C-alpha positions as CSV (number, residue, x, y, z in Angstrom):
1,M,-1.1,-0.1,11.3
2,A,1.0,1.1,8.4
3,F,0.8,0.7,4.6
4,H,4.0,-0.3,2.9
5,V,4.7,0.6,-1.0
6,Y,7.1,-1.5,-3.0
7,R,8.0,-2.6,-6.7
8,D,7.2,-6.3,-7.5
9,N,9.4,-8.5,-9.7
10,L,7.6,-6.9,-12.9
11,S,8.6,-3.2,-11.6
12,Q,5.0,-2.5,-10.8
13,W,4.1,-0.7,-7.7
14,R,2.1,-2.7,-4.9
15,W,1.2,-1.9,-1.4
16,Y,0.3,-3.9,1.7
17,L,-1.1,-3.2,5.1
18,L,0.4,-4.5,8.2
19,A,-1.6,-4.6,11.6
20,G,-0.1,-3.5,14.8
21,N,1.0,-6.8,15.4
22,N,3.0,-7.0,12.1
23,R,0.8,-9.3,10.3
24,K,-0.4,-8.6,6.9
25,I,-4.1,-7.8,6.8
26,A,-4.4,-6.4,3.2
27,D,-2.5,-6.0,0.0
28,S,-3.3,-4.2,-3.2
29,G,-4.2,-7.4,-5.3
30,E,-2.8,-5.7,-8.4
31,G,0.3,-4.0,-9.8
32,Y,0.1,-0.5,-10.9
33,N,2.4,1.2,-13.5
34,N,2.5,4.5,-11.6
35,K,3.4,5.0,-8.1
36,A,0.8,7.7,-8.0
37,D,-2.0,5.4,-9.0
38,C,-0.7,3.0,-6.1
39,L,-1.0,6.0,-3.7
40,S,-4.3,6.7,-4.8
41,A,-5.6,3.2,-4.1
42,I,-4.1,3.5,-0.5
43,N,-6.1,6.6,-0.2
44,L,-9.2,4.8,-1.1
45,V,-8.6,2.2,1.5
46,K,-7.5,4.8,4.1
47,G,-10.6,6.7,4.1
48,T,-10.3,9.4,6.4
49,G,-7.8,7.5,9.0
50,N,-4.5,8.6,9.8
51,T,-2.6,5.5,9.1
52,P,1.1,6.1,8.0
53,V,2.4,5.2,4.6
54,Y,6.1,4.0,4.4
55,G,8.2,3.7,1.3
56,V,7.0,7.0,-0.2
């Protein structure tokens, strides 16, 4: 699994999570003005796991 971070068409930060089979299994559901806030949201989802974050 891997998290991917990107900017949407409104220049807000979003993330999505791909499973091992490359299927999207989760997304941020909202945009963030600050990349740091987007990464904080990922950390809430990650908990204590070791899932990598791409696009940082």
